[in-house]
A tleap script that builds the chain and sets N, CA, C and O, in Angstrom:
source leaprc.protein.ff14SB
mol = sequence {
  NMET LYS MET GLY VAL LYS GLN MET MET ALA
  ALA ALA ARG ALA GLU ILE THR GLY HIE SER
  PRO ALA GLU ALA GLN ARG ARG ALA GLN GLU
  HIE ASN ALA LEU LEU VAL ASP ILE ARG ASP
  VAL ARG GLU LEU GLN GLN GLY GLY VAL VAL
  PRO ASN ALA PHE HIE ALA PRO ARG GLY MET
  LEU GLU PHE TRP ILE ASP PRO ASP SER PRO
  TYR HIE LYS PRO ILE PHE ALA GLN ASP ARG
  GLU PHE ILE PHE CTYR
}
set mol.1.N position { -50.515 197.266 130.118 }
set mol.1.CA position { -51.919 197.511 129.833 }
set mol.1.C position { -52.711 196.232 130.101 }
set mol.1.O position { -52.357 195.159 129.612 }
set mol.2.N position { -53.755 196.353 130.861 }
set mol.2.CA position { -54.600 195.217 131.202 }
set mol.2.C position { -55.519 194.890 130.022 }
set mol.2.O position { -56.159 195.771 129.447 }
set mol.3.N position { -55.568 193.580 129.674 }
set mol.3.CA position { -56.444 193.152 128.583 }
set mol.3.C position { -57.717 192.550 129.160 }
set mol.3.O position { -57.685 191.831 130.159 }
set mol.4.N position { -58.825 192.851 128.520 }
set mol.4.CA position { -60.090 192.223 128.873 }
set mol.4.C position { -60.214 190.893 128.145 }
set mol.4.O position { -59.356 190.531 127.340 }
set mol.5.N position { -61.275 190.180 128.430 }
set mol.5.CA position { -61.467 188.855 127.851 }
set mol.5.C position { -61.544 188.907 126.320 }
set mol.5.O position { -61.033 188.010 125.649 }
set mol.6.N position { -62.167 189.931 125.770 }
set mol.6.CA position { -62.268 190.024 124.306 }
set mol.6.C position { -60.895 190.199 123.674 }
set mol.6.O position { -60.606 189.609 122.633 }
set mol.7.N position { -60.053 191.004 124.300 }
set mol.7.CA position { -58.699 191.205 123.775 }
set mol.7.C position { -57.860 189.926 123.920 }
set mol.7.O position { -57.084 189.582 123.029 }
set mol.8.N position { -58.024 189.229 125.048 }
set mol.8.CA position { -57.288 187.974 125.240 }
set mol.8.C position { -57.720 186.926 124.215 }
set mol.8.O position { -56.886 186.199 123.677 }
set mol.9.N position { -59.014 186.851 123.949 }
set mol.9.CA position { -59.518 185.887 122.963 }
set mol.9.C position { -59.008 186.239 121.567 }
set mol.9.O position { -58.627 185.347 120.809 }
set mol.10.N position { -58.995 187.501 121.224 }
set mol.10.CA position { -58.488 187.923 119.913 }
set mol.10.C position { -57.007 187.590 119.783 }
set mol.10.O position { -56.570 187.122 118.732 }
set mol.11.N position { -56.233 187.823 120.835 }
set mol.11.CA position { -54.802 187.506 120.805 }
set mol.11.C position { -54.590 186.008 120.660 }
set mol.11.O position { -53.711 185.577 119.912 }
set mol.12.N position { -55.378 185.214 121.361 }
set mol.12.CA position { -55.261 183.754 121.261 }
set mol.12.C position { -55.618 183.279 119.860 }
set mol.12.O position { -54.908 182.456 119.281 }
set mol.13.N position { -56.710 183.792 119.316 }
set mol.13.CA position { -57.130 183.374 117.973 }
set mol.13.C position { -56.100 183.731 116.902 }
set mol.13.O position { -56.010 183.054 115.878 }
set mol.14.N position { -55.332 184.778 117.132 }
set mol.14.CA position { -54.294 185.163 116.179 }
set mol.14.C position { -53.128 184.182 116.195 }
set mol.14.O position { -52.329 184.161 115.258 }
set mol.15.N position { -53.019 183.375 117.237 }
set mol.15.CA position { -51.897 182.450 117.394 }
set mol.15.C position { -52.232 181.003 117.059 }
set mol.15.O position { -51.327 180.175 116.951 }
set mol.16.N position { -53.509 180.679 116.891 }
set mol.16.CA position { -53.908 179.291 116.677 }
set mol.16.C position { -54.542 179.108 115.301 }
set mol.16.O position { -54.927 180.073 114.640 }
set mol.17.N position { -54.637 177.865 114.897 }
set mol.17.CA position { -55.328 177.503 113.664 }
set mol.17.C position { -56.488 176.597 114.038 }
set mol.17.O position { -56.297 175.582 114.707 }
set mol.18.N position { -57.671 176.957 113.615 }
set mol.18.CA position { -58.840 176.122 113.870 }
set mol.18.C position { -59.043 175.128 112.734 }
set mol.18.O position { -58.734 175.416 111.578 }
set mol.19.N position { -59.564 173.960 113.076 }
set mol.19.CA position { -59.842 172.930 112.076 }
set mol.19.C position { -61.253 172.395 112.275 }
set mol.19.O position { -61.745 172.327 113.401 }
set mol.20.N position { -61.889 172.023 111.195 }
set mol.20.CA position { -63.165 171.323 111.292 }
set mol.20.C position { -62.869 169.914 111.828 }
set mol.20.O position { -61.722 169.469 111.785 }
set mol.21.N position { -63.883 169.215 112.329 }
set mol.21.CA position { -63.645 167.840 112.774 }
set mol.21.C position { -63.066 166.952 111.662 }
set mol.21.O position { -62.191 166.127 111.924 }
set mol.22.N position { -63.541 167.114 110.452 }
set mol.22.CA position { -63.032 166.303 109.344 }
set mol.22.C position { -61.566 166.622 109.059 }
set mol.22.O position { -60.770 165.717 108.806 }
set mol.23.N position { -61.211 167.903 109.100 }
set mol.23.CA position { -59.816 168.296 108.863 }
set mol.23.C position { -58.922 167.813 109.991 }
set mol.23.O position { -57.797 167.381 109.742 }
set mol.24.N position { -59.401 167.880 111.226 }
set mol.24.CA position { -58.613 167.392 112.365 }
set mol.24.C position { -58.344 165.898 112.211 }
set mol.24.O position { -57.225 165.440 112.445 }
set mol.25.N position { -59.352 165.148 111.825 }
set mol.25.CA position { -59.181 163.706 111.616 }
set mol.25.C position { -58.192 163.434 110.492 }
set mol.25.O position { -57.345 162.548 110.613 }
set mol.26.N position { -58.291 164.185 109.404 }
set mol.26.CA position { -57.367 164.005 108.284 }
set mol.26.C position { -55.930 164.305 108.712 }
set mol.26.O position { -55.011 163.559 108.375 }
set mol.27.N position { -55.741 165.382 109.443 }
set mol.27.CA position { -54.395 165.750 109.889 }
set mol.27.C position { -53.826 164.694 110.832 }
set mol.27.O position { -52.630 164.403 110.792 }
set mol.28.N position { -54.672 164.124 111.675 }
set mol.28.CA position { -54.216 163.063 112.574 }
set mol.28.C position { -53.780 161.837 111.780 }
set mol.28.O position { -52.782 161.201 112.117 }
set mol.29.N position { -54.518 161.506 110.736 }
set mol.29.CA position { -54.212 160.316 109.934 }
set mol.29.C position { -53.046 160.540 108.982 }
set mol.29.O position { -52.190 159.667 108.838 }
set mol.30.N position { -53.004 161.681 108.340 }
set mol.30.CA position { -52.022 161.902 107.276 }
set mol.30.C position { -50.765 162.643 107.721 }
set mol.30.O position { -49.721 162.526 107.079 }
set mol.31.N position { -50.849 163.404 108.812 }
set mol.31.CA position { -49.721 164.248 109.209 }
set mol.31.C position { -49.227 163.960 110.627 }
set mol.31.O position { -48.425 164.715 111.175 }
set mol.32.N position { -49.709 162.864 111.218 }
set mol.32.CA position { -49.282 162.470 112.556 }
set mol.32.C position { -49.616 163.510 113.619 }
set mol.32.O position { -48.943 163.572 114.648 }
set mol.33.N position { -50.637 164.325 113.391 }
set mol.33.CA position { -51.079 165.258 114.421 }
set mol.33.C position { -51.709 164.450 115.553 }
set mol.33.O position { -52.300 163.396 115.321 }
set mol.34.N position { -51.576 164.949 116.764 }
set mol.34.CA position { -52.158 164.269 117.915 }
set mol.34.C position { -53.412 165.006 118.354 }
set mol.34.O position { -53.370 166.202 118.641 }
set mol.35.N position { -54.522 164.291 118.404 }
set mol.35.CA position { -55.762 164.847 118.926 }
set mol.35.C position { -55.691 164.778 120.445 }
set mol.35.O position { -55.412 163.721 121.011 }
set mol.36.N position { -55.945 165.909 121.106 }
set mol.36.CA position { -55.861 165.989 122.558 }
set mol.36.C position { -57.231 166.386 123.095 }
set mol.36.O position { -57.705 167.498 122.862 }
set mol.37.N position { -57.853 165.471 123.809 }
set mol.37.CA position { -59.180 165.678 124.383 }
set mol.37.C position { -59.024 166.343 125.746 }
set mol.37.O position { -58.456 165.747 126.661 }
set mol.38.N position { -59.520 167.566 125.894 }
set mol.38.CA position { -59.330 168.301 127.143 }
set mol.38.C position { -60.571 168.279 128.040 }
set mol.38.O position { -60.658 169.043 129.001 }
set mol.39.N position { -61.518 167.413 127.727 }
set mol.39.CA position { -62.708 167.313 128.571 }
set mol.39.C position { -62.364 166.609 129.883 }
set mol.39.O position { -61.359 165.903 129.973 }
set mol.40.N position { -63.210 166.807 130.899 }
set mol.40.CA position { -62.957 166.103 132.156 }
set mol.40.C position { -63.472 164.666 132.060 }
set mol.40.O position { -64.179 164.306 131.119 }
set mol.41.N position { -63.108 163.865 133.039 }
set mol.41.CA position { -63.416 162.435 133.009 }
set mol.41.C position { -64.912 162.181 132.907 }
set mol.41.O position { -65.333 161.266 132.200 }
set mol.42.N position { -65.721 162.975 133.599 }
set mol.42.CA position { -67.177 162.781 133.532 }
set mol.42.C position { -67.696 162.979 132.109 }
set mol.42.O position { -68.578 162.246 131.662 }
set mol.43.N position { -67.156 163.958 131.406 }
set mol.43.CA position { -67.571 164.195 130.024 }
set mol.43.C position { -67.149 163.029 129.131 }
set mol.43.O position { -67.885 162.649 128.221 }
set mol.44.N position { -65.986 162.469 129.381 }
set mol.44.CA position { -65.541 161.310 128.598 }
set mol.44.C position { -66.494 160.137 128.814 }
set mol.44.O position { -66.870 159.447 127.866 }
set mol.45.N position { -66.877 159.921 130.060 }
set mol.45.CA position { -67.780 158.816 130.379 }
set mol.45.C position { -69.147 159.013 129.748 }
set mol.45.O position { -69.771 158.047 129.308 }
set mol.46.N position { -69.617 160.244 129.699 }
set mol.46.CA position { -70.936 160.541 129.142 }
set mol.46.C position { -70.933 160.583 127.619 }
set mol.46.O position { -71.875 160.114 126.979 }
set mol.47.N position { -69.876 161.145 127.041 }
set mol.47.CA position { -69.881 161.397 125.609 }
set mol.47.C position { -69.020 160.476 124.777 }
set mol.47.O position { -69.035 160.563 123.549 }
set mol.48.N position { -68.267 159.592 125.418 }
set mol.48.CA position { -67.384 158.715 124.670 }
set mol.48.C position { -66.083 159.411 124.308 }
set mol.48.O position { -65.861 160.573 124.648 }
set mol.49.N position { -65.233 158.676 123.614 }
set mol.49.CA position { -63.909 159.190 123.268 }
set mol.49.C position { -63.642 159.013 121.778 }
set mol.49.O position { -64.267 158.188 121.111 }
set mol.50.N position { -62.713 159.795 121.281 }
set mol.50.CA position { -62.245 159.655 119.907 }
set mol.50.C position { -61.104 158.641 119.942 }
set mol.50.O position { -60.164 158.810 120.719 }
set mol.51.N position { -61.162 157.595 119.124 }
set mol.51.CA position { -60.085 156.604 119.121 }
set mol.51.C position { -58.722 157.252 118.873 }
set mol.51.O position { -58.584 158.129 118.020 }
set mol.52.N position { -57.737 156.814 119.619 }
set mol.52.CA position { -56.341 157.255 119.512 }
set mol.52.C position { -56.091 158.680 119.981 }
set mol.52.O position { -54.981 159.187 119.818 }
set mol.53.N position { -57.089 159.339 120.558 }
set mol.53.CA position { -56.870 160.673 121.106 }
set mol.53.C position { -56.193 160.531 122.473 }
set mol.53.O position { -56.365 159.530 123.168 }
set mol.54.N position { -55.429 161.547 122.834 }
set mol.54.CA position { -54.771 161.583 124.141 }
set mol.54.C position { -55.615 162.436 125.063 }
set mol.54.O position { -56.039 163.528 124.684 }
set mol.55.N position { -55.865 161.953 126.271 }
set mol.55.CA position { -56.673 162.716 127.218 }
set mol.55.C position { -55.772 163.551 128.114 }
set mol.55.O position { -54.876 163.022 128.771 }
set mol.56.N position { -56.011 164.856 128.138 }
set mol.56.CA position { -55.298 165.787 129.011 }
set mol.56.C position { -56.344 166.706 129.618 }
set mol.56.O position { -56.790 167.642 128.954 }
set mol.57.N position { -56.750 166.470 130.860 }
set mol.57.CA position { -57.787 167.309 131.456 }
set mol.57.C position { -57.413 168.783 131.401 }
set mol.57.O position { -56.268 169.146 131.672 }
set mol.58.N position { -58.357 169.617 131.058 }
set mol.58.CA position { -58.103 171.045 130.884 }
set mol.58.C position { -57.397 171.661 132.086 }
set mol.58.O position { -56.521 172.509 131.915 }
set mol.59.N position { -57.754 171.259 133.273 }
set mol.59.CA position { -57.156 171.824 134.467 }
set mol.59.C position { -55.686 171.482 134.658 }
set mol.59.O position { -55.000 172.129 135.449 }
set mol.60.N position { -55.192 170.475 133.944 }
set mol.60.CA position { -53.789 170.055 134.067 }
set mol.60.C position { -52.965 170.416 132.844 }
set mol.60.O position { -51.752 170.206 132.836 }
set mol.61.N position { -53.597 170.952 131.817 }
set mol.61.CA position { -52.947 171.144 130.523 }
set mol.61.C position { -51.627 171.912 130.602 }
set mol.61.O position { -50.609 171.431 130.102 }
set mol.62.N position { -51.624 173.072 131.207 }
set mol.62.CA position { -50.387 173.864 131.282 }
set mol.62.C position { -49.297 173.119 132.042 }
set mol.62.O position { -48.124 173.194 131.677 }
set mol.63.N position { -49.675 172.404 133.093 }
set mol.63.CA position { -48.695 171.651 133.877 }
set mol.63.C position { -48.106 170.499 133.064 }
set mol.63.O position { -46.908 170.229 133.151 }
set mol.64.N position { -48.928 169.827 132.287 }
set mol.64.CA position { -48.460 168.684 131.500 }
set mol.64.C position { -47.618 169.125 130.312 }
set mol.64.O position { -46.718 168.395 129.895 }
set mol.65.N position { -47.890 170.308 129.756 }
set mol.65.CA position { -47.151 170.794 128.587 }
set mol.65.C position { -45.800 171.391 128.972 }
set mol.65.O position { -44.824 171.226 128.240 }
set mol.66.N position { -45.733 172.070 130.089 }
set mol.66.CA position { -44.514 172.775 130.505 }
set mol.66.C position { -43.393 171.789 130.851 }
set mol.66.O position { -43.535 171.015 131.798 }
set mol.67.N position { -42.275 171.801 130.100 }
set mol.67.CA position { -41.192 170.849 130.381 }
set mol.67.C position { -40.529 171.071 131.738 }
set mol.67.O position { -39.853 170.172 132.238 }
set mol.68.N position { -40.705 172.238 132.343 }
set mol.68.CA position { -40.127 172.508 133.659 }
set mol.68.C position { -41.055 172.116 134.805 }
set mol.68.O position { -40.676 172.209 135.973 }
set mol.69.N position { -42.242 171.686 134.482 }
set mol.69.CA position { -43.213 171.299 135.504 }
set mol.69.C position { -42.923 169.879 135.995 }
set mol.69.O position { -42.538 169.021 135.201 }
set mol.70.N position { -43.101 169.624 137.282 }
set mol.70.CA position { -42.928 168.250 137.772 }
set mol.70.C position { -44.005 167.308 137.233 }
set mol.70.O position { -43.881 166.090 137.361 }
set mol.71.N position { -45.054 167.860 136.635 }
set mol.71.CA position { -46.148 167.059 136.082 }
set mol.71.C position { -46.049 166.875 134.568 }
set mol.71.O position { -46.946 166.304 133.948 }
set mol.72.N position { -44.963 167.358 133.980 }
set mol.72.CA position { -44.776 167.308 132.521 }
set mol.72.C position { -44.985 165.895 131.977 }
set mol.72.O position { -44.536 164.913 132.568 }
set mol.73.N position { -45.675 165.817 130.841 }
set mol.73.CA position { -45.882 164.555 130.129 }
set mol.73.C position { -45.017 164.570 128.878 }
set mol.73.O position { -45.140 165.478 128.055 }
set mol.74.N position { -44.144 163.581 128.720 }
set mol.74.CA position { -43.225 163.548 127.567 }
set mol.74.C position { -43.920 163.607 126.208 }
set mol.74.O position { -43.317 164.053 125.232 }
set mol.75.N position { -45.157 163.173 126.128 }
set mol.75.CA position { -45.857 163.209 124.836 }
set mol.75.C position { -45.901 164.636 124.284 }
set mol.75.O position { -45.915 164.829 123.068 }
set mol.76.N position { -45.924 165.649 125.182 }
set mol.76.CA position { -45.997 167.037 124.732 }
set mol.76.C position { -44.641 167.597 124.321 }
set mol.76.O position { -44.563 168.737 123.863 }
set mol.77.N position { -43.584 166.828 124.473 }
set mol.77.CA position { -42.257 167.251 124.011 }
set mol.77.C position { -42.000 166.777 122.584 }
set mol.77.O position { -40.976 167.121 121.992 }
set mol.78.N position { -42.907 166.000 122.034 }
set mol.78.CA position { -42.741 165.499 120.677 }
set mol.78.C position { -42.883 166.628 119.662 }
set mol.78.O position { -43.629 167.584 119.876 }
set mol.79.N position { -42.159 166.501 118.562 }
set mol.79.CA position { -42.217 167.480 117.490 }
set mol.79.C position { -43.353 167.109 116.549 }
set mol.79.O position { -43.143 166.457 115.526 }
set mol.80.N position { -44.548 167.530 116.906 }
set mol.80.CA position { -45.736 167.231 116.093 }
set mol.80.C position { -46.812 168.270 116.351 }
set mol.80.O position { -46.715 169.060 117.291 }
set mol.81.N position { -47.805 168.265 115.537 }
set mol.81.CA position { -48.933 169.168 115.720 }
set mol.81.C position { -49.885 168.585 116.765 }
set mol.81.O position { -50.165 167.387 116.761 }
set mol.82.N position { -50.371 169.437 117.648 }
set mol.82.CA position { -51.361 169.033 118.645 }
set mol.82.C position { -52.664 169.735 118.324 }
set mol.82.O position { -52.697 170.951 118.135 }
set mol.83.N position { -53.734 168.965 118.265 }
set mol.83.CA position { -55.063 169.521 118.000 }
set mol.83.C position { -55.900 169.301 119.250 }
set mol.83.O position { -56.270 168.172 119.571 }
set mol.84.N position { -56.194 170.387 119.951 }
set mol.84.CA position { -56.939 170.327 121.204 }
set mol.84.C position { -58.418 170.497 120.934 }
set mol.84.O position { -58.830 171.363 120.162 }
set mol.85.N position { -59.212 169.655 121.582 }
set mol.85.CA position { -60.661 169.783 121.463 }
set mol.85.C position { -61.321 169.451 122.769 }
set mol.85.O position { -62.547 169.500 122.871 }
savepdb mol mol.pdb
quit
């Protein structure tokens, strides 16, 4: 069965946990969660960065996370919570 965008968004939301900016910061400090900035480089230059966040451009995210990808980044193999923003 083909899913439309609303169904895909509902399925995704059922699998993730959203956090406020304050909660994300607390989790990064107290629980070793990694903040992952998925904005492109131009947005980083214009808007600044969150200290200690890891930059993973949205267009490369699946490639960097997948351990079978030749572009895999070892940071995503760590056993920790990742908070994408």
